[in-house]
KOLLUMKOL-764105 format. One record per residue: x negated, y negated, z of N, C-alpha, C in turn; residue in one letter. Coordinates in steps of 0.001 Angstrom, whole numbers, padded with zeros to 6 digits, always signed. Example, Ala and Ser with C-alpha at 12.3 -4.5 7.8 and 13.67 -1.06 7.14 Angstrom:
REM KOLLUMKOL-764105
-013190+005690+007800-012300+004500+007800-013200+003300+007800A;-012850+002250+007080-013670+001060+007140-012900-000030+007870S;
This chain:
REM KOLLUMKOL-764105
-035356+138483-081397-034629+137569-080672-034579+136227-081401M;-032267+135962-082107-032405+134710-082285-033233+133628-081942T;-033389+132699-083179-033683+131102-082969-032499+130935-081831I;-030537+130604-082082-030261+129952-080894-030371+130761-079064S;-030478+132316-079607-031201+132384-077848-032705+131763-077609R;-033174+131299-078670-034843+130698-077896-034296+129546-077546R;-033385+129018-077635-033252+126808-077613-032610+127373-076003L;-031651+128775-076116-030953+128332-075197-031938+128488-073705C;-032842+129901-073695-033901+129980-073165-034831+128704-072662L;-034667+128029-073885-035926+127023-073644-035204+125806-072704H;-033885+126058-072885-033115+124681-072129-032763+124597-071104W;-032693+126649-071055-032433+126715-069552-033760+126444-068414L;-035047+126544-069017-035949+126367-068739-036369+125325-068429F;-036214+124422-069262-036589+122591-069134-035804+121846-067809L;-033875+122874-067642-033240+122253-066525-033891+122213-065207L;-034609+124175-065496-034750+124589-064009-035675+123992-063367L;-036485+123679-064664-038031+122743-064305-037322+121129-064021S;-036338+120374-064350-036098+119524-063854-035828+119604-061917L;-034725+120550-061521-034174+120565-060629-034911+121551-059345V;-036302+122179-060094-036970+122400-059010-038354+121041-058663T;-038199+120030-059779-039243+119075-059902-038694+118038-058991A;-037053+118133-058949-035987+117277-058337-036302+117363-056552S;-036579+118754-056381-035986+119173-054710-037964+118881-054374A;-038141+119237-055380-039911+118663-054304-039926+117115-054337A;-039255+116867-055461-039869+115369-055187-038092+114360-053664K;-037657+115509-053650-036721+115460-052231-037203+116210-051456D;-038988+116875-050933-038868+117875-050378-039251+116616-048816S;-038627+117700-047870-038469+117246-046419-039850+117015-045431P;-040725+117391-046202-042110+117885-045743-043123+116099-045858K;-042104+115737-046910-042797+114489-047176-042020+113481-046383D;-041174+113072-046029-040090+112565-045344-040582+112139-043926K;-040668+111483-043297-041163+110704-042202-039714+108908-041594Y;-040322+109031-040434-039474+107509-040067-040956+106672-039408L;-041072+105576-038983-041915+104620-038750-041272+103617-038147L;-041397+103934-036530-041003+103271-035722-041512+102467-034994F;-041247+100958-034858-042092+100161-034295-042289+098851-033584V;-042227+099615-032569-042277+098457-030583-042591+097411-031149G;-042081+095922-030034-042740+095113-029759-042199+094174-029250T;-042528+092770-028932-042573+091603-027541-041124+091084-028085Y;-039928+091042-027398-038966+090110-027266-038581+088705-027378T;-039814+088295-027029-040015+086886-025941-039427+085721-027209E;-039440+086051-028974-039399+085191-029709-038372+085658-030727K;-038566+086081-031888-037414+086715-033113-036682+088231-032562E;-037867+088887-032402-037515+090690-031791-036576+090610-031528S;-035428+092110-031956-034133+092460-030921-035353+093648-029981K;-036607+094319-030436-036167+095615-029610-037165+096325-031077G;-037138+097330-030971-036941+099099-031767-036773+098482-033171I;-037865+098905-034128-037280+098622-035347-038152+100066-036198Y;-036993+100355-036995-037615+101483-038303-037641+100929-039519A;-038856+102218-039824-039034+102309-041652-038694+103835-041746Y;-038647+104018-042767-038437+105286-043823-039772+105605-044033R;-040477+106287-044872-042025+106628-045163-041814+107391-046176F;-042518+107846-047277-042236+108672-048359-043963+108794-048617D;-044341+109792-047381-045892+109692-047996-046095+110399-049724A;-045291+111100-050166-045418+111345-051621-045573+110139-052143A;-045272+109269-052506-045130+107930-053219-045998+106859-051903S;-046346+106507-050711-046453+106183-049746-045776+104754-049880A;-044362+104753-049906-043356+103900-049754-042617+103607-048648E;-042445+102767-047592-041959+101884-046578-040780+101559-046821L;-039678+102104-046298-038039+101221-046351-037849+100841-045095T;-037687+099332-045288-036809+098953-044075-035705+099589-043605P;-035348+099977-042430-034090+100053-041633-033235+098907-040563L;-034021+098419-040737-033412+097520-039182-033463+097605-038198G;-032846+097171-037390-032971+097482-035730-032876+099142-035275V;-033707+099473-034663-033242+101119-034132-032420+100988-033120A;-033283+099950-031974-032007+099933-030431-032963+098185-030345A;-031825+098062-029319-032064+096695-028774-032746+096788-027732E;-033709+096531-027392-033800+096900-025234-035633+095655-025759T;-035523+095210-024109-036718+094225-023921-038029+095087-024356T;-039321+093794-024277-040827+094372-024608-041213+095501-024832N;-040415+096970-025864-040501+098471-025724-042332+098326-026443P;-042898+097619-025748-044305+097352-026155-045874+098651-026127S;-044917+099780-026089-045518+100992-026375-044070+102174-026250F;-044750+103153-027596-043533+103959-027303-044515+105171-027695L;-043057+106405-027287-043589+107644-027368-042582+108641-027777A;-042704+109182-028597-041647+110297-029302-042005+111717-028880I;-040749+112309-028270-040958+114067-027792-041779+114720-028913D;-041754+116372-028458-042620+116599-029496-041030+117933-030038P;-040016+117301-029859-038917+118138-030155-037848+117379-031353S;-039008+116068-031125-038459+115141-032485-036937+114277-031758R;-035917+114458-031051-034911+114466-030837-034868+112918-029669R;-035945+112542-029046-036004+111634-028131-037168+111135-028350F;-037259+109370-028052-038153+108589-028469-038528+107855-026618L;-039019+107310-026365-039301+106054-024833-040072+105254-025404Y;-039944+104482-024423-040142+103212-024751-040763+102444-023565A;-041849+101549-023048-041975+101225-022194-041796+099730-021878A;-040601+099957-021428-040151+098152-021772-041207+097681-020364N;-042596+096574-021839-043122+095258-020060-042685+094512-019980E;-042072+094609-018633-041381+093544-017732-042006+093800-016664V;-042408+092609-015739-042731+092361-014382-041383+092544-013673P;-040316+092574-013889-039180+092689-012940-038262+093365-013269K;-037364+094418-012308-036776+095644-013451-035845+095450-012012Y;-034467+094980-012016-033326+095223-011188-034020+094861-009978K;-034437+093337-009964-035133+093089-008623-036354+093576-008310G;-036574+094841-008742-037791+095140-008244-039358+094644-008515G;-040514+094885-008138-041786+094202-009197-042111+095578-009938N;-041079+096172-010865-041491+096951-011620-041497+096715-013299S;-041650+097118-014076-041515+097354-015103-040086+098720-015588G;-039583+099114-016553-039121+100459-017107-039479+100932-017805A;-038509+101924-018302-039160+103300-018861-037388+103418-019648V;-037510+103354-020984-036355+103875-021119-036571+104691-022170S;-035125+105277-022403-034798+107260-022604-033912+106453-023957A;-034724+107294-025094-033181+107190-026629-033111+108540-027555F;-031799+108671-027895-031715+110249-028111-031908+109612-029662A;-032544+109962-030317-033030+109383-032427-031383+110102-033143I;-030678+109283-033322-029827+109681-033693-029770+110413-035315D;-028922+111105-035516-029280+112121-036428-027519+112017-037772R;-027797+112911-039198-026912+112724-040196-026281+114426-039662Q;-024984+114817-040111-024317+115677-039785-025885+116646-040701K;-026573+116603-041775-027719+117815-042107-028755+117488-040893N;-028461+116975-040190-028992+116817-038973-030860+115877-039245D;-030857+115150-039847-031672+114552-040637-031480+112806-039495R;-032702+112898-039109-032799+111270-038634-032753+110223-039838P;-031239+109423-038652-030968+108141-038927-032078+106688-039336T;-032930+106450-037974-033453+105797-037945-032962+104768-036835G;-031651+105206-035918-031115+104651-035294-031397+105210-033401K;-030923+104969-032450-031542+104884-031469-030674+104773-030486L;-030276+105629-030095-028597+105459-028747-029290+106158-026862S;-028932+104195-026090-029733+104465-025051-029499+105933-024401L;-029969+106884-023721-029654+107420-022875-029909+106882-021152L;-030972+106592-021187-031137+105904-019742-032848+105227-019932N;-032215+104490-018435-033437+103761-017699-034063+103674-016741E;-035365+103995-016102-035669+104437-014647-036614+103172-014735V;-036993+102957-013018-038478+101765-012665-039363+102548-013348A;-040392+101869-013815-041590+102402-014058-042697+102891-013086S;-042153+101494-011373-043034+101727-010232-044093+101005-010358R;-044349+100116-011615-045146+098685-011764-045043+097678-012331G;-045214+096752-011949-045290+096096-013291-045972+095498-014281A;-045139+095759-015537-046042+094794-016442-045723+096846-017241D;-045592+097716-017523-045646+098821-017983-046368+098776-019338P;-047879+099354-020063-048476+098765-021532-048231+100585-021840C;-047620+101578-021425-048369+102830-022187-047669+103794-021755Y;-047300+104599-022720-046693+106047-022375-046808+107145-023355I;-046972+108079-023020-046948+108800-023732-046870+110267-023292A;-047087+111524-023871-046149+112439-022958-047643+114481-023011F;-047382+115169-021698-048202+116035-021813-048316+116702-022759D;-049119+117505-022722-049195+118625-023954-047874+119537-024040K;-047583+119887-023201-045841+120538-022819-044583+120010-023064T;-044488+117990-023150-044202+118187-024195-042570+117548-022424G;-043160+118021-021234-041846+117837-020309-042130+116292-019410K;-043066+115802-019450-044255+114593-018202-044433+113305-019144Y;-043736+112901-019034-044466+111170-019672-045184+110183-018625A;-046216+110471-019157-046977+109336-017971-047155+107995-018971L;-047009+107216-017716-046685+105419-017997-047644+104816-017272V;-049044+103693-017799-049817+102903-016962-049049+101764-017058A;-049166+101644-015610-048673+100143-015424-049718+098870-015396N;-049576+097631-016415-051166+096912-016834-050746+096345-015051Y;-050572+095034-015196-049544+094554-013839-050350+094843-012573T;-048998+096285-012479-049386+096959-011183-050712+097448-010717G;-051212+097401-011973-052092+098804-011687-052288+099713-010952G;-051398+100455-011704-050851+101722-011349-050541+102768-012680S;-050420+104096-012807-050278+104864-012889-049305+105988-012064V;-047848+105695-013279-046805+107407-012727-046621+108071-013718A;-046231+109494-013300-045414+110409-014350-044304+110743-013872V;-043338+110940-015333-042364+110537-015092-041212+112377-015770F;-040730+112955-015237-040244+114501-015645-039241+114453-016722P;-038812+114689-018189-038303+114364-018806-036958+115653-018941V;-035421+115188-018995-034838+116653-018824-034597+117177-020205R;-034332+118374-020461-034261+119053-021677-033018+117844-022508A;-031816+117220-021830-030935+116283-022356-031894+115055-023276D;-032918+114980-022477-033607+113289-023352-034088+112445-021984G;-032568+112827-020940-032441+111850-019505-034223+111862-018957H;-034614+110929-018262-035809+110124-018249-035451+110475-016701I;-036298+111546-015986-036402+111823-014777-037015+110324-013437G;-036997+110636-012316-037234+109499-011399-038854+109900-010758D;-039925+109368-010803-040957+110134-011336-041435+111286-010047S;-042550+112010-010930-042736+112731-009762-044256+113189-009641S;-044913+112086-009737-046111+110985-009576-046331+109758-009776A;-047348+109387-008446-047409+107647-008488-048754+107465-007553F;-049841+107293-008472-051203+106625-007615-051155+105033-008249V;-051722+104233-006379-051851+103140-007070-053312+102703-006927Q;-054097+102160-007922-055414+101635-008068-055968+100560-006920H;-056877+101046-007021-057524+099855-005642-059039+099464-006596V;-058950+097969-005604-060177+097419-006239-060285+096026-007086G;-061275+096174-007915-061583+094409-008941-062888+094605-009355S;-063177+093754-010096-064866+093634-011150-064719+092047-011339S;-065603+091838-012130-066605+091064-012041-066169+089224-012926V;-065261+090445-013527-064347+088867-014538-063220+088442-013588N;-063497+087352-012941-062648+086670-012140-060735+086575-012566R;-061192+086059-013444-059560+085712-014432-058801+087256-015094E;-059005+088055-015313-058700+088833-016219-059410+090936-015101R;-059790+090858-014552-060243+091657-012753-060113+091596-012008Q;-058926+090292-011458-058883+090704-010363-058424+091277-009770E;-058315+092252-009824-057223+093894-008837-057379+094325-010865A;-056823+095638-009942-056874+097258-010741-055423+096554-012231P;-055971+096991-013075-055004+096876-014596-055163+098055-015523H;-054382+099110-015130-054156+100152-015769-053385+099969-017170A;-054587+100272-018117-053709+099987-019304-053351+101306-020612H;-053917+102230-019511-053863+103561-021019-053754+104995-019935W;-053188+105927-020351-052798+107115-019499-052717+108876-020720I;-053278+109333-020626-053043+110563-021357-053599+111655-020481E;-052858+112543-021320-053465+113986-020424-055104+114958-021300T;-055365+115655-021351-056546+116169-021749-056677+116502-023020T;-057102+117134-023630-056266+118107-024970-055748+119464-025034P;-056818+119868-022969-056135+121323-022926-055066+121426-021730D;-054709+119509-021804-053640+119264-020390-053665+119359-018867N;-055428+119982-018792-055359+120607-017429-055648+119008-016238R;-055795+117799-016779-056621+116263-015879-055583+115889-017091F;-055466+114422-016201-055169+113064-016645-056364+112191-016207A;-056399+111368-017931-057466+110376-018165-056645+108790-017539I;-057096+108065-016764-056673+106566-016833-057660+105744-016701A;-057492+104418-017883-058247+103675-017914-057502+101933-017844V;-058833+101736-016469-058354+100364-016229-059000+099736-016274D;-058582+098533-017147-059102+097068-017450-060069+096212-016237L;-059257+096659-015310-059811+095784-014198-060377+096147-012717G;-060824+097589-013810-061806+098307-012854-062885+098270-013148L;-063094+098644-014480-064240+098614-015053-064262+100796-015460D;-063148+101179-015079-063184+102456-014902-062050+103621-015332E;-062645+104879-015703-061680+105841-016227-061604+106726-015460L;-060292+106305-014939-060042+107586-013419-060007+109437-014169L;-059964+110004-013313-059601+111518-013869-058733+112031-012706V;-057723+112716-013217-056589+113707-012223-056420+114498-012658Y;-056783+115888-011935-055907+117385-012038-054541+116616-012360P;-054360+117498-013181-053043+117239-013960-052276+119183-013669F;-051017+118895-012951-050533+119994-013202-048696+119648-013633N;-049138+120969-014636-047853+120625-015454-046709+121259-015266A;-046812+122547-014026-045413+123026-013313-044760+121771-012805K;-045190+120692-011583-044518+120021-011190-044919+118755-011137N;-045195+118427-012725-045884+116805-012378-046658+116056-012030G;-047401+116290-011259-048634+116043-009872-049745+115717-010714S;-049951+115176-010195-051651+113803-009949-052243+114349-008434L;-053989+114566-009014-054424+114784-007923-055710+114378-007902T;-056448+114385-006461-057743+113600-006417-058740+114731-007483A;-060130+113352-008497-060379+114606-008690-061902+114588-008065N;-063070+115576-008865-064496+115108-008266-065142+115818-009455D;-065702+114690-010172-065961+113154-009870-064570+112488-010132P;-064072+111457-009185-063367+110577-009437-063443+109868-010764P;-063612+109013-011186-063732+108474-012047-065492+108507-013110Y;-064976+107943-014064-066917+107035-014766-066365+106133-014792A;-067927+105263-015303-067984+104220-014699-068404+103228-016030K;-067640+102105-016159-068521+101304-017654-068976+100010-017209L;-069866+099718-018269-070406+098194-017526-069545+097118-017057D;-070102+096537-015882-069396+095808-015308-069051+094603-016181P;-068063+094401-016585-067216+092884-017005-066894+093458-018529G;-066758+094930-018966-066641+095813-019896-065059+095841-020307A;-064479+095609-019104-063368+095858-019709-062254+097144-020248G;-062766+098127-020330-061782+099068-020979-060203+099364-020952P;-059966+099036-022247-058782+099461-022560-057986+100625-023140R;-058119+101405-023887-057561+102996-024710-059341+103889-024793H;-058422+104926-025051-059562+105698-025247-058880+106842-026485L;-059533+107591-026749-059803+108133-027817-060307+109282-027901A;-060033+111339-027978-060989+112230-028401-061565+112310-029489F;-062771+113129-029774-062405+113207-031052-062044+114509-031068H;-061467+114937-032332-061039+116533-032636-061570+117527-031756P;-062873+117967-031765-063462+118371-031637-063377+118790-030095N;-062963+117862-029364-062646+118096-027598-063960+117475-026895G;-064962+117255-027012-066498+117065-027343-066854+115972-026389K;-066223+114749-027120-066721+113447-027480-065293+112618-026539F;-065802+111406-026128-064104+110660-025335-065099+109509-026523V;-064728+108232-026857-064456+107158-027197-063382+106098-026196Y;-063480+104968-025861-063208+103751-025190-063963+102410-025534V;-062354+101835-026250-062630+100413-026324-062550+099506-025530V;-063622+098390-024923-063338+097733-024100-063279+096395-024528N;-061638+095894-023826-061459+094648-024442-061784+093647-024060E;-062621+093272-023106-063416+092221-022613-064695+091895-023382L;-065499+093349-023530-067005+093699-024192-066698+093279-025613Q;-065691+093819-025969-065411+093687-027644-066624+095162-028245S;-066868+095777-027469-067566+097286-027626-066508+098882-027677S;-067531+099610-027752-067444+100868-027737-068034+101507-027058I;-068067+102422-026097-068929+103215-025218-067959+104854-025305T;-069366+105264-025910-068826+106885-026216-069550+107652-024783T;-068545+108795-024557-068481+109833-023430-068606+111067-023978F;-069660+112133-023030-069552+113176-023522-068355+114063-022574S;-068206+115174-022921-066642+115315-021934-066709+116483-021393Y;-067299+116923-020029-067441+118544-019912-065926+119128-019156D;-065242+119409-019973-063032+120118-019801-063837+121205-018230P;-064530+121451-018325-064631+122931-016767-064198+121485-015950S;-064848+120552-015375-064808+119606-014218-064069+118316-014908R;-063901+117873-015931-063240+116319-016187-064041+115833-015926G;-065606+115721-015654-066651+114787-016071-066323+114264-017489A;-067124+113263-017125-067122+111982-018420-068207+111849-018023L;-069156+111769-019132-071098+111073-018868-071246+109863-020232H;-071264+109154-020144-071653+107756-020895-073307+108180-021576A;-072967+108199-022637-074137+107880-023711-074585+106686-024516L;-073376+105947-025722-074061+104919-025305-072784+103911-026116K;-073619+102850-025691-071958+101338-026450-072654+100572-027466T;-071849+100478-028007-071840+099862-029394-070621+098635-029865V;-071006+097427-030335-070093+096332-030354-069160+096843-031219S;-067617+096239-031332-067127+096208-032545-067986+095305-033556T;-068101+093809-033014-067995+092894-034062-069285+092826-034791L;-069306+091549-036016-070623+091951-037042-071564+091086-036055P;-072567+091089-036327-074077+089861-035998-074103+088473-036053K;-073584+087873-034604-073827+086229-035821-072658+086340-035164G;-071110+087170-034920-069795+086094-034422-070406+085736-033221F;-069986+084801-033358-069811+083842-031869-068281+083373-031164S;-067236+083853-031912-066431+083309-031430-065498+084170-030327G;-064166+083488-030314-063168+084276-028753-063074+086071-029470N;-062797+087037-029368-062326+088424-029302-062001+089165-028259N;-061210+090193-028309-060428+091025-027444-060523+092416-028313D;-060943+093286-028188-061230+094259-029077-059237+094834-028354A;-059077+095443-029313-057258+096177-028588-057065+097687-028502A;-057310+098101-030031-056931+100163-030106-058108+100129-030612E;-057984+101633-030908-059083+102510-031728-058499+104056-031595I;-059407+104396-032868-058309+105638-033090-059682+106725-033942Q;-059614+107490-033982-059926+108915-034352-059868+109387-035722V;-060253+109551-036571-059564+109915-037960-059363+111229-037649H;-058330+112367-038415-057807+113488-037652-058699+114729-038151P;-059615+113999-038962-060813+114763-039900-062252+114741-038349S;-062354+113844-037737-062978+114174-037093-064846+112381-037617G;-064105+112681-038800-065048+111842-039817-065660+110235-039326K;-064520+109872-038690-064531+108439-039026-063954+107422-037871F;-064171+106838-037403-063590+106051-035771-063053+104350-036287L;-061755+103817-035810-061130+102746-036449-061266+101606-034871F;-061457+101039-035152-060922+100593-033618-061042+098738-034101A;-059342+098139-033604-059438+096668-033950-059885+095826-032991S;-060329+094050-034032-061023+093249-033745-059105+092175-033565N;-059371+091139-032111-058305+090337-032094-059155+089152-032356R;-059037+088507-032985-059968+086658-032390-060533+087159-034140G;-061508+088195-034465-062291+088179-035675-061356+088784-036906H;-060401+089500-036230-059039+089904-037040-059344+090827-038295D;-060409+091821-037397-060440+093081-038248-060612+094213-037940S;-060804+095140-038518-060658+096828-037945-062817+097269-038240I;-063154+097681-037359-064205+097645-037670-064376+099603-037197A;-065058+100031-038509-065354+101649-039032-066459+102017-039033V;-066099+102778-038438-067490+103649-037743-067603+104721-038020F;-069114+105534-039305-068650+107163-039334-069112+107756-037995S;-068907+109678-037383-069237+110294-036508-070227+110931-036754I;-071398+111441-035896-071897+112589-036084-071457+113494-035355D;-070436+114243-035715-069843+115697-035274-070592+116365-033858S;-071964+116372-034406-072998+116907-033248-073375+116073-031824N;-073096+114937-031890-073504+114271-030956-072668+113212-030295T;-071546+112994-031145-070437+111873-031372-071491+110266-031595G;-072285+110518-032038-072454+108682-032506-072194+107842-033347A;-071765+106960-032762-070691+106153-033881-071801+105410-034430L;-071729+105165-036263-073123+104613-036712-071716+103247-037696T;-072237+101866-037703-071085+101170-038242-070980+101246-039955L;-070125+101790-040356-069407+101254-041784-069165+100469-042648A;-068876+099377-041491-068158+097669-041997-067024+097151-041535D;-066792+095850-041067-065496+095272-040835-064582+094486-042228H;-063603+095719-041947-062121+094588-042725-061109+094294-042478F;-060907+092722-042986-060138+091858-042325-058516+092892-042557P;-058283+092345-041132-056394+092870-041111-055352+091835-041780T;-055517+091005-042695-054894+090672-043446-053908+089447-042431Q;-054232+089118-041383-052946+088744-040418-053881+088608-039196G;-052949+088131-038321-053354+087447-037330-053043+088908-035939K;-053990+088216-034678-054224+089519-033742-053047+090901-034029T;-054409+092017-034781-054546+093378-034557-054258+094005-033226P;-052688+094062-032953-052553+094997-031287-052943+095542-031355R;-052651+096729-033077-052024+098129-032659-052311+098476-033999N;-052984+100019-034581-053005+100733-036109-052311+101629-035287F;-052310+102341-036768-051657+103611-036769-052377+104621-038407E;-052648+105838-038252-053204+106474-039180-051673+106933-039888I;-051072+106936-040612-050380+107606-041012-050119+109318-041435D;-049198+109850-041227-049670+112023-041279-050244+112481-041900P;-050201+111896-043164-050818+112585-044109-052806+111880-043857T;-053137+110761-043129-054311+110980-043136-054511+110213-044112G;-054164+109703-044992-054489+108876-045908-054516+107207-046247K;-053166+106811-045061-053300+105470-045128-053361+105093-043818L;-053718+103754-043646-053504+102621-042471-053110+101729-042338F;-051962+101391-041658-051428+100380-041139-051336+099754-040192L;-051544+098839-039756-052059+097243-038846-050908+097169-038486V;-050859+096520-037511-049729+095696-036685-050243+094242-036049A;-050217+093570-036626-050692+092302-036789-049468+091233-035539N;-049396+091198-034497-049054+090918-033988-048256+088939-034458Q;-049614+088105-033817-048993+087114-034087-049282+086320-035883D;-048586+087329-036639-048679+086688-038230-047697+087273-038099A;-046643+088680-037787-045322+089134-037972-045398+089926-039054N;-046714+090955-039263-046625+091330-040070-046854+093116-039632N;-046969+093814-040950-048105+095168-040656-048245+095254-042232I;-049886+095764-043085-050650+095407-043637-050775+096860-043707V;-050399+097304-045296-050950+098615-045509-052401+098804-045894V;-053230+099281-045319-054330+100128-046217-055139+101088-046730F;-055458+102308-047844-055821+103156-047830-056726+103724-046982R;-057247+104348-047309-058084+105038-046354-059278+105724-047745I;-060881+105389-047508-061354+106211-048243-061717+107562-047522D;-061182+108690-048142-061825+109739-047322-063390+110319-047255P;-063998+109426-047832-065525+109748-048174-066264+108942-047312N;-065706+107331-047068-066429+106597-046444-065683+106501-045317S;-064320+105745-045667-063325+105612-043752-063292+104248-044359G;-064410+103451-046015-063394+102466-046064-061957+101934-046036R;-060909+100985-045679-060386+100352-045572-059757+099277-047232L;-058811+099456-048183-058561+099146-049314-057008+098660-048940T;-056685+097603-049154-055663+096908-049106-054654+097806-049952P;-053461+098062-050228-052391+099056-050448-051548+097660-051168T;-051504+096652-050729-050292+095271-051169-049187+095298-050986G;-048681+096424-050291-047548+096951-049437-048476+095646-047808Q;-046850+094915-047694-046554+093838-046452-045393+094381-046013T;-045630+094565-044482-043560+094355-043585-043981+093730-042505L;-042781+092717-043101-042569+091500-041558-041400+092209-040860K;-042183+092418-039776-041640+092688-038444-042406+091284-037476V;-041140+090988-036658-041388+090032-035496-042455+090686-034460P;-043077+090372-034142-043800+090439-032632-044265+092171-033039S;-044610+092218-033914-045096+094236-033924-046549+094385-032643P;-046365+095767-032164-047392+095756-030740-047980+097362-030362V;-046720+098447-031565-047001+100047-031280-045550+100278-032666C;-046901+101635-033387-046392+102601-034699-046405+103423-034347L;-045367+103737-034232-045245+105856-034664-044568+106094-035610K;-045348+107382-036012-044244+108548-037535-044162+109291-036294F;-042686+109801-037155-041781+111025-036575-041749+111368-038262M;-041922+112943-038220-041228+113423-039463-039984+113880-039263A;-039382+113186-040857-037569+113772-040658-037152+115166-041235A;-038048+116002-040996-037314+116679-041724-036509+117973-040268E;
């Protein structure tokens, strides 16, 4: 082989390597969008968007995705074509109800999402101050918890993204021991179980987890036997997280600043309380309201947020027994961590500090679950919900 030919082949190889590296760098599998729901009473205009590069962990602001009132919780449908917001307001079109808004996720000609949202339609949530929305496992129904209304509802989602009138509605009844916060039912969370056979509603006002058989063909909710699981009086359950193995359920109790572990029987939709542990360090005597809870996708760790102590409590999980062991508490570098999200790679942890107007990014230690700040902080007015979406 001549020297000139070898040189040509060498430069051709280098060129191909550069093209391949560039293509890998721009690989759509590493590209995501982050949508942020907010409260709009002060500076916020609605839902904000960021581009997220999982390879570099870089977040780039895209500005306001859509102007809408108090989009305090968001849900993205499985097709990644539509986004839905629970508009946490006490009145909607003159009625004692909040709203649910449906948005199309705008896309470029190459089908990449732009980070902008276009309103499709709105419907009444059938109860005041809806604070949670999630899809069933088919992606055909959206389930909504109305906090002040003390009710839950199910809404069909059409193929074109529009949200329809409710297919199911249940009004909770009763109260519990905390006269200021539990004078009436306050539904705070609802989702279907991993097999989609049941819906579980978490009611802060009743100290109950209410279980409903869910019909994925017509979106109905019916009475279950047993109908609910009880928590300690005054616990104030807020949100729930399933372990990936489906055997255990963890409930964060807002008023008690604790986590209760339940075993779960999928054949009956039955929950059995095992143990309750505190989300706070020993000796803390200040005011605190626990808020969010998530299990890491690996199933090894559980995270819960403390508003007041302004920390994330990290626990290790025994996957055989469901038992939690406290690892440590980590300051959120902000005030009132209402919500947090683990990034799609399972490596980063983003905390929405509602009253500090920021989102702080941490790195998760894969062996211990410990959190280390990356130094990256996003400025967002009153952030209260974070949702990632693949951008391929």
